[in-house]
N, C-alpha and C positions, 0 to 999 in steps of 0.2 A: 935293731931292727927297727925301723921309718916307720909309720904308719901314715897313710899317705888318706886324707880323706878326700875321695874322688864324688864328686858329685857333676849328675847326667847335666848339661847345659846341650838342651834344645830347645825346641818353641812349642809351645803348646796347640790344641786346635785351636781353641779358641782367639789365642794371638794372632797365629795365622789367618781364621775367618776375618779378623780386627784391619790386619792389613790388608786382604784382599777387596773389602769392603771400601777401605780408605783409595783404594786404586781405581776401582772403579768407579767413584763419586768423582775423582780427579779425571777421568777419562770422559768421564759424561759431559763433566764443568767443558772443557776441551774440545770434543765434539759439537758440543751446541755452541761458542762461542765462535769457533774456526770454520764451522760447517757453511755457513751463509757466504763462506768469502768466494767460493766458487761460483754461487749465484751474482754474488755482486761483481765477480772478474769479466764474467761472463758478460752482464749489463754493460760494463765499460767498454765491453770490448764490441760492443753491438753499437754503442754509441759512438766510436769511433769513426768504426768501419762507414755507418752513414753519415759521416762527415766526409770523410774522403769520397763516399759515390756522389756526394751532392756537389763536391767539388770537380768529379770529372764529368757529373751533365751538367753543369755549368761551362766548364771548357768545351763542350760538344757543341750547347746552345750557341756559345760566341762563332767556333767554327761554322758550322754548317747553317745556322739562325733558326735553330726549330729542335725542341727537344727532344728525343724518342718516339717513337711510337709504343702504346700499350703492347702490340704486334711483334716489334722489334726489341722489346725490354732494355734490360742494361746488356746486353748482348751487344748492342750498337755500341756499347762502348771498347768492345773488344776488338768487332770488327765492322768496318766500315758497313753500313747499310745501304741497299742499290737508293742510288738517286741522289747521293751526298757523296760520292767517291773521290771528288776532286777539292771539296771543302775538306774533307775530312782526315783531322791529322792525327789522329789514336796510335795505337791502342790508350785511351786515355785513364786506364788503370795499369797498377803495376804489376798485377797478376795479369794471367794469363788464358784466365778463363773467368767466367761472372761466379762474384765471390757467396759466398753461402755464410748465413749469419751463425754465430756459436754455440748455437744449437740443430747444426749439420739443417738447416733449412733456407728455401733459396729466400732472397730481401724480397719483398711484393713493391714495386712500382705500379703507379695510377698515372696516367696520362690522360690527360688534366685530372686533377685532385680533385679529392671531395673534400678535402680541407685546406690546401692548397691551390685554387680554384683559376688563380692565374698560371700558375708553375707546373706542379707533381708531387705525388706523394709519395713518400718512400719509407716502410717500415717493415719490421722485423716482428714478427709475432708472438718472438719472445718463447718461455719455457712450456707454456702451455700450448703452444703450437695453432693459436686461434686467435683472429684480430680479434684486438677489444682486451680491455684489462691488461695487459702488464707489457701492454709490444712495446717496443723503442720506436720511433716515429720522426719526422721530419719538422713537423708543426706542432706540437708542444714544448710549449715557453719551459714546462715544470722541469722537465727533463734535466 
């Protein structure tokens, strides 16, 4: 008759807690490190949109010999405004509607611009939804 020495093979409560603490710390590092990537991606998307809209506005200006008015806004890039139908060669944007920024708000267009006094100002109000601070615009050279 053979005797077997059976040992119980299980984790202790302390070992389980230690593993859980390690997992929580690792998850915290990953979330902290990559959590800001979403805002960076939105900021980059807004910059790209502003450049595309800038190009479309400039094409409108070349064709119609003027910038869209504040009343016409960016909608003039999609649908010909009154008085320029014979010159208008749009739509100037690939989309069939006025684009919204990555935070799902409309881009702000001012003509004449307060910053670009000889042309227009175009901006996204950024994540806070207010002008100033973390805006993405067409006049800042630091962006």
